[in-house]
C-alpha positions in Angstrom: 32.5 83.6 -12.1 32.2 80.8 -15.5 32.2 78.0 -13.2 29.2 79.7 -11.1 27.5 80.9 -14.0 27.5 77.5 -15.8 26.0 75.9 -12.7 23.5 78.3 -12.6 22.7 77.7 -16.5 22.7 73.5 -15.8 20.7 73.8 -12.9 18.0 76.6 -14.6 18.3 74.0 -17.5 17.3 71.0 -15.1 14.5 73.1 -13.2 12.7 73.8 -16.8 13.5 70.0 -17.9 11.2 69.1 -14.7 8.5 71.8 -15.3 8.6 70.1 -18.7 8.0 66.5 -17.7 5.4 67.5 -15.1 3.3 69.8 -18.0 3.4 67.0 -19.5 2.1 64.5 -17.5 -0.4 66.4 -15.7 -4.0 65.8 -16.5 -5.6 67.8 -18.9 -8.9 65.9 -18.3 -11.8 67.9 -17.7 -15.7 66.9 -16.2 -19.3 68.9 -17.1 -22.4 67.7 -16.9 -23.6 66.4 -20.0 -27.5 65.9 -18.9 -29.5 63.5 -16.5 -30.9 59.4 -17.5 -34.8 59.8 -17.0 -34.3 57.4 -13.8 -32.3 60.6 -12.9 -28.5 59.1 -13.3 -26.3 62.1 -14.5 -24.6 61.9 -17.0 -20.8 63.3 -18.3 -18.6 65.2 -20.6 -15.2 64.1 -20.4 -13.6 66.7 -22.0 -8.9 65.6 -22.7 -7.1 68.2 -24.4 -3.0 67.9 -25.7 -0.6 70.4 -26.6 -1.1 70.5 -30.5 -4.5 71.9 -30.1 -6.5 68.7 -30.2 -9.7 67.8 -28.1 -11.3 64.6 -28.0 -14.9 64.9 -25.7 -16.3 61.7 -24.6 -19.5 60.5 -22.7 -19.5 58.0 -19.9 -23.2 57.1 -21.3 -22.3 54.7 -24.1 -19.0 55.3 -23.9 -19.3 57.6 -26.9 -17.0 60.0 -28.8 -19.1 63.1 -28.9 -16.3 65.7 -30.4 -12.9 65.1 -32.0 -11.0 68.2 -33.3 -8.0 68.0 -34.9 -6.1 70.8 -37.7 -6.0 70.2 -41.1 -3.0 71.8 -43.4 -3.0 75.3 -41.9 -3.9 74.8 -38.4 -7.4 75.4 -38.7 -9.4 73.4 -35.8 -12.6 71.2 -37.4 -14.3 68.7 -35.3 -14.3 65.7 -37.6 -16.9 63.0 -36.2 -20.6 63.2 -36.7 -23.0 63.5 -33.7 -24.9 65.4 -31.4 -24.9 68.4 -29.6 -26.8 67.0 -26.4 -27.3 63.9 -24.4 -31.0 63.8 -25.9 -29.5 62.7 -29.4 -27.8 59.7 -28.4 -30.9 58.3 -26.3 -32.4 57.8 -30.0 -29.0 57.1 -31.3 -30.2 54.5 -34.1 -27.0 55.1 -36.4 -24.5 54.2 -32.9 -22.8 57.7 -33.7 -19.4 57.5 -31.4 -20.7 54.7 -29.6 -18.5 52.0 -27.5 -20.0 48.8 -28.9 -20.3 45.1 -27.1 -21.2 42.5 -26.3 -20.7 42.3 -29.6 -19.8 44.6 -32.6 -21.4 44.0 -35.9 -24.1 41.4 -36.8 -24.6 37.6 -35.2 -26.7 35.9 -37.9 -30.0 35.0 -36.9 -29.6 36.1 -33.3 -28.5 33.1 -32.5 -25.4 31.1 -31.5 -23.8 27.7 -29.7 -21.3 27.9 -27.2 -20.1 24.5 -25.1 -23.2 22.2 -26.8 -26.2 24.9 -25.9 -27.9 27.6 -28.8 -27.8 31.5 -26.7 -31.0 33.4 -28.4 -30.3 37.1 -28.4 -33.1 40.1 -28.9 -33.3 40.5 -32.7 -32.6 44.7 -33.9 -31.6 44.2 -37.2 -34.3 42.3 -39.4 -33.7 38.4 -38.3 -30.2 38.8 -36.9 -28.8 40.6 -33.4 -26.4 44.1 -34.8 -24.0 45.8 -32.6 -25.1 43.9 -28.9 -29.0 44.5 -29.2 -30.9 46.9 -28.4 -30.0 47.9 -25.2 -26.6 47.0 -25.9 -23.2 48.8 -24.6 -24.2 51.9 -26.1 -27.3 52.4 -24.2 -25.2 51.7 -20.4 -23.9 54.4 -18.2 -19.7 53.6 -17.4 -18.2 54.6 -14.6 -15.5 57.0 -15.3 -12.2 57.9 -13.5 -9.4 59.5 -14.7 -6.5 57.7 -16.0 -4.1 60.3 -17.1 -0.3 59.8 -16.7 2.7 59.9 -18.9 1.2 59.0 -22.1 -1.4 61.9 -21.8 -4.6 62.4 -20.5 -6.6 59.4 -19.9 -10.4 58.6 -19.3 -10.9 54.6 -17.5 -14.8 53.5 -18.4 -16.1 50.3 -16.8 -18.5 48.4 -17.1 -20.7 44.9 -15.2 -22.4 43.7 -17.8 -24.0 40.8 -15.9 -24.8 37.4 -16.5 -27.9 36.7 -19.1 -27.7 40.7 -20.2 -28.4 40.5 -24.0 -28.9 37.4 -24.1 -25.2 36.6 -23.5 -23.9 34.2 -20.6 -21.6 35.1 -17.9 -20.9 38.6 -16.1 -18.4 40.6 -18.0 -16.4 43.1 -16.8 -15.4 45.6 -19.5 -12.9 48.5 -19.3 -12.3 50.9 -22.0 -9.3 53.5 -21.2 -8.9 56.1 -23.9 -5.9 58.1 -24.2 -5.1 61.2 -26.0 -1.3 61.5 -26.6 0.6 64.6 -27.9 1.2 63.2 -31.1 -2.4 63.4 -31.8 -2.9 60.0 -31.3 -6.6 58.9 -30.0 -5.6 55.3 -28.5 -8.3 53.1 -27.8 -7.1 50.3 -24.9 -9.8 47.3 -24.8 -10.0 45.1 -22.1 -12.8 42.0 -20.5 -13.3 39.3 -17.9 -15.7 36.6 -17.1 -16.8 34.1 -15.1 -18.5 31.8 -17.6 -17.7 30.8 -20.9 -18.7 33.8 -23.5 -18.0 35.7 -26.9 -17.3 39.1 -27.4 -16.0 42.2 -29.7 -15.7 45.8 -28.9 -15.4 48.6 -31.1 -15.9 51.8 -31.6 -18.9 53.0 -33.9 -17.4 56.9 -34.7 -18.4 58.4 -38.4 -15.1 60.3 -39.7 -15.2 63.3 -42.3 -12.1 64.8 -42.2 -13.1 68.2 -44.0 -15.5 68.6 -40.8 -18.8 66.7 -39.8 -21.9 67.9 -41.9 -19.0 69.1 -45.0 -20.0 67.1 -47.9 -19.8 63.7 -48.3 -16.9 61.7 -47.6 -16.5 60.3 -51.8 -13.4 62.0 -52.4 -12.0 60.6 -49.3 -9.0 58.6 -50.4 -9.0 55.8 -48.7 -6.1 52.7 -48.2 -6.7 49.3 -46.5 -3.9 46.7 -46.2 -5.8 43.7 -47.1 -6.7 41.2 -50.2 -9.8 39.6 -49.3 -13.5 40.3 -47.6 -15.8 38.5 -45.7 -18.2 37.8 -48.7 -21.8 38.6 -47.2 -25.5 37.7 -48.1 -28.3 39.8 -48.4 -28.7 39.9 -44.9 -25.1 41.2 -44.2 -24.3 38.3 -42.4 -21.1 36.1 -43.7 -21.4 33.7 -46.2 -17.9 31.9 -44.6 -15.8 33.0 -47.9 -13.2 34.8 -47.8 -13.6 36.7 -50.9 -10.4 38.1 -52.8 -10.3 42.0 -53.5 -8.2 42.3 -56.7 -10.1 43.0 -59.6 -13.2 44.4 -57.1 -14.4 47.8 -55.8 -13.6 46.0 -52.5 -9.7 46.5 -53.6 -8.1 49.7 -51.4 -4.6 48.2 -51.4 -3.3 50.8 -53.2 -4.7 54.2 -52.1 -8.1 54.7 -53.9 -10.9 57.4 -53.9 -14.3 56.0 -51.7 -16.0 56.9 -54.6 -14.7 55.4 -57.4 -16.4 51.6 -57.0 -18.7 52.7 -54.7 -21.6 52.7 -57.2 -20.1 49.9 -59.5 -22.4 46.8 -60.6 -21.0 44.5 -57.9 -23.0 42.3 -56.3 -21.6 43.3 -52.8 -21.9 46.1 -53.9 -25.4 46.6 -54.2 -26.4 43.8 -51.3 -24.7 46.7 -49.0 -25.8 49.3 -50.8 -21.9 50.7 -50.7 -19.5 49.6 -48.2 -20.7 47.8 -45.5 -18.3 44.8 -45.1 -15.5 43.5 -42.9 -11.8 43.2 -44.7 -9.4 40.5 -43.6 -6.7 42.4 -42.6 -2.8 41.3 -43.9 -1.9 42.4 -40.3 -4.6 40.8 -38.6 -4.4 39.8 -34.6 -0.7 41.4 -34.3 0.7 41.3 -31.1 1.0 45.3 -31.5 -0.8 47.8 -33.2 -0.3 47.8 -37.0 -1.3 49.9 -39.8 -5.2 48.8 -41.1 -6.5 51.7 -42.5 -5.4 55.2 -43.4 -7.5 57.5 -45.1 -7.0 61.3 -46.4 -8.9 64.6 -47.4 -7.1 66.4 -50.3 -8.8 69.6 -49.5 -7.8 69.3 -45.8 -4.8 67.5 -45.7 -6.1 65.7 -42.7 -5.0 61.9 -42.6 -6.1 59.1 -40.3 -4.1 56.4 -39.7 -5.8 53.4 -37.6 -3.4 50.8 -36.0 -4.6 47.9 -34.4 -4.3 44.5 -32.9 -7.6 43.0 -34.2 -8.1 41.3 -37.3 -11.2 42.3 -39.1 -11.7 45.8 -39.6 -15.5 46.6 -41.5 -15.4 50.1 -42.9 -18.8 51.5 -43.6 -19.4 54.3 -45.3 -22.8 56.0 -44.1 -25.1 54.3 -47.2 -28.1 54.4 -44.5 -27.8 58.5 -43.9 -30.6 59.7 -45.4 -30.8 63.7 -44.6 -33.4 62.9 -41.5 -30.6 63.4 -39.0 -29.7 66.8 -37.9 -26.5 66.7 -35.7 -24.2 69.1 -33.8 -24.4 73.0 -34.8 -27.7 72.1 -36.9 -26.2 70.6 -39.6 -28.2 67.8 -42.0 -26.2 64.5 -42.1 -27.2 63.1 -45.8 -26.1 60.5 -47.9 -22.4 59.2 -47.4 -21.4 62.3 -45.0 -19.3 60.3 -42.3 -17.1 56.8 -42.7 -16.6 54.3 -40.2 -13.6 52.1 -39.9 -14.2 49.7 -37.3 -11.7 47.2 -35.9 -12.7 44.0 -34.8 -13.0 39.9 -35.0 -15.1 39.2 -38.1 -19.3 39.6 -37.9 -21.0 36.2 -36.8 -18.0 34.7 -36.0 -19.5 32.3 -33.3 -21.3 30.9 -35.9 -18.8 30.2 -37.9 -15.5 28.1 -36.5 -13.1 28.9 -38.9 -13.2 33.0 -38.4 -10.6 33.6 -35.8 -12.4 32.8 -32.3 -14.3 35.6 -30.0 -14.4 33.3 -27.4 -13.7 34.2 -24.0 -13.1 31.9 -20.7 -12.4 32.7 -17.4 -9.2 33.6 -15.9 -8.5 35.0 -19.6 -8.3 38.9 -20.3 -10.0 40.0 -23.5 -7.1 43.0 -24.5 -7.2 44.7 -27.8 -5.8 48.2 -28.7 -6.4 50.4 -31.3 -5.1 53.4 -32.3 -6.7 57.1 -34.8 -3.9 58.6 -35.4 -4.1 62.1 -37.0 -1.7 64.2 -39.0 -1.4 66.3 -42.1 0.2 66.5 -45.8 
């Protein structure tokens, strides 16, 4: 009898284990309509959930993270990224809320760069410069979507072919971005691209975070850590001068956990130029083959913690300096000055014009591949 009982117990345990494994790998991605473009093409919203109550909603228009819901220390779920309730807002999204940025994240000075002895001219959309791929960058494109869920969690794969000459960039670039939501409250973003002609590429995500909840006040009390001892100093147009400036003794020193608001109004030339923080940090762990910790933000009232891990050599920290109260976002909330911050993992701004910076060139036969992880927890 005891032997029979043990056999039944073992069988039951194995069955339950199998069911648990099946539950873990089962896709938790749902698709719903998010509207239509002016040419009639359908736009969809893909909702990824995990077993911790975290939810990420991504649209195939622009690869935009529309919602990102995570629990606070009391278990209360809030949406912690800025954005819009409907597609209409994203069609004229000048702030790049939540967008996948390409071909080239950040700025290219004077909207030109040299490659293989030729000078390429790009459309200008930031004064005399090109910002985030220009006025019709990847954030304005409709991507092909498919369910890529697997053992790591629910996942969405987005693919886009940027044709030779699009946005002024050379080469047919096949880009792919995979968003994976794990059961450890990580949003993993894997970027990859190939080309048939020498080109430059620098992909990133432009989510604005507020760990107190979107629209719930400014981000000045968030406590930030960035393990980097230099920034790429910029000129009056926010284009790197080529100087790697030490952060020690300046408002840019986040090597120890520091409130964002502590140095943002100091009389520092770089702060004045950026009207706050809008700079690239040269990461100590930059270019790691596996994702390394490149930033941590902590919001004391909610207890939420955001850790950013990446294989990229740079991190653009932007403190929402140009949010001015004219944007009405999700649930009708007004986005005032510094109501959100961005942590954009990247290669350096204007790298094609600075041979000393890590190269952003991609050649045929090679694959561009980077990974960034947004990991959420509480304390």
